[in-house]
N, C-alpha and C positions, 0 to 999 in steps of 0.2 A: 504494499500499499504506500503510495506517495503522500506525503504531507505537504501542504502548500502554505507557506508563510508570506502574508502580504501586508505590509504596513502594520506590523505588531498583531496580526490577526492569524490564528491557526485555523486552517480549513481543511477538513477531511473529506476525501472522496468516497461516498457511500452509494449504495443502491436502495432505491425506494421500495418498500413491501406493498405500498398501495399509493394511490394519488396523495400528494403532499403540497400544500399551497407554499408560497414564498413567505419568509419571515415568520416560519412557525416552529414551535419547539418540537424535537424529534427525540426518540429514545432508541436504544439498541434493540434489535430483534434477538432475544436469547436463543432462538432456534437456528438462526442463519447468520454466518460470519458476514461482516460488512454490510449488513442490511439494517435499515432504520424504519421505524413505525412513527406515525403521527402521535404526539403526546397529548392525550385528552383528560388527564387526571392530575390534581395538584399534588397526589402522592407519589406520582411516578418520578423515577430519576432521570432528569433530562440530560441528553448528551450535549446538545447545542441548539442552534437555530438554522433552519434551511435558508440558503441565499436566494434561491430561485425556485420555481415550481417544478415538480415532477408530475407530469400529466397522468402517467399510469404506473402500475407495478413493473418493477424491473428498470425503470428509467434511472440513469445516474443522477446523483443529487449532491451538492456540495453542502457541508454542514460546518458552520462556524462554531468553534468550541471555546475560543479565547479572544480577548480583546473587546472592543466596543463594536457591537451589532445593531442592527435595525430589527425592531419588533412591532407588533401592533397591540395597542392598549385595549383591554376590554371595558375600562371604565376611567374616569379621571384619576390621574395619579400625579404626584410631585417628584421633582428631582430628589434623589437621595433614597426613595422608596425601595424596599426590598420587594422583588416581583417574583411571581410563580406562575406556572401553567394554570389555566382555569378550565375546568371540565364542560362548562355549558356555553362557551363562546367560540368554538372552532379553533382552539389552540391559540387564543390570544393570551397576552400576559397581563396580570393584574397584581393588585396589592396582596401580598403573602399573608396567609392567615396561619394560625397555629396548626402545625401538622403538615404544612406544605413543604415541598422541595423547592428551595430557592434557586432561581435561574440566574439572577444578577441584581444589580442596582441600577435603578433608572437614572439616566444622566441628564434628563430634562423633563420638564412638565409635558403632560399629554392628556388630551380629552379622549373619550371613548371612540374607538375605530381609527385614532390617529397613529401614524408611524412615529416612533421615538427610539432614541438611542439608549441602549442598555450595556452596561459593563458586565459581561458574563463572569460568573463565579462557578466554581465546581458545585454540582447539585448537591445541597446538604438540607436536612430536615430542620425547619424552624424550632420544632418542639413547643412546649407550653411555656407561655411567658408569665 
């Protein structure tokens, strides 16, 4: 597997298990090497964010795992907010709740449906506060 480093961003070449939209969180498919699934649960361990759309299963897809990436907000959020995947909004990122897997830290304010910058962090559980 070739790793691509572009301007401080680590991008992994993967294969989509199904259709995946651009700027969406993805997770490893435990059954198939180098294959990713769309993440639709705030409890799932996120690998990174898709850079572009994979229209069908087995399409190649680039997944950004480090650096500042672009994501879509599910609701209004502020810069500095810990964000996680949300189950009800098609893989958009929202304010992390207790028990959620953190995807990163919002780098700017965003309204619902707006693209925003997020500093990706290794997926870790928020835990109870």
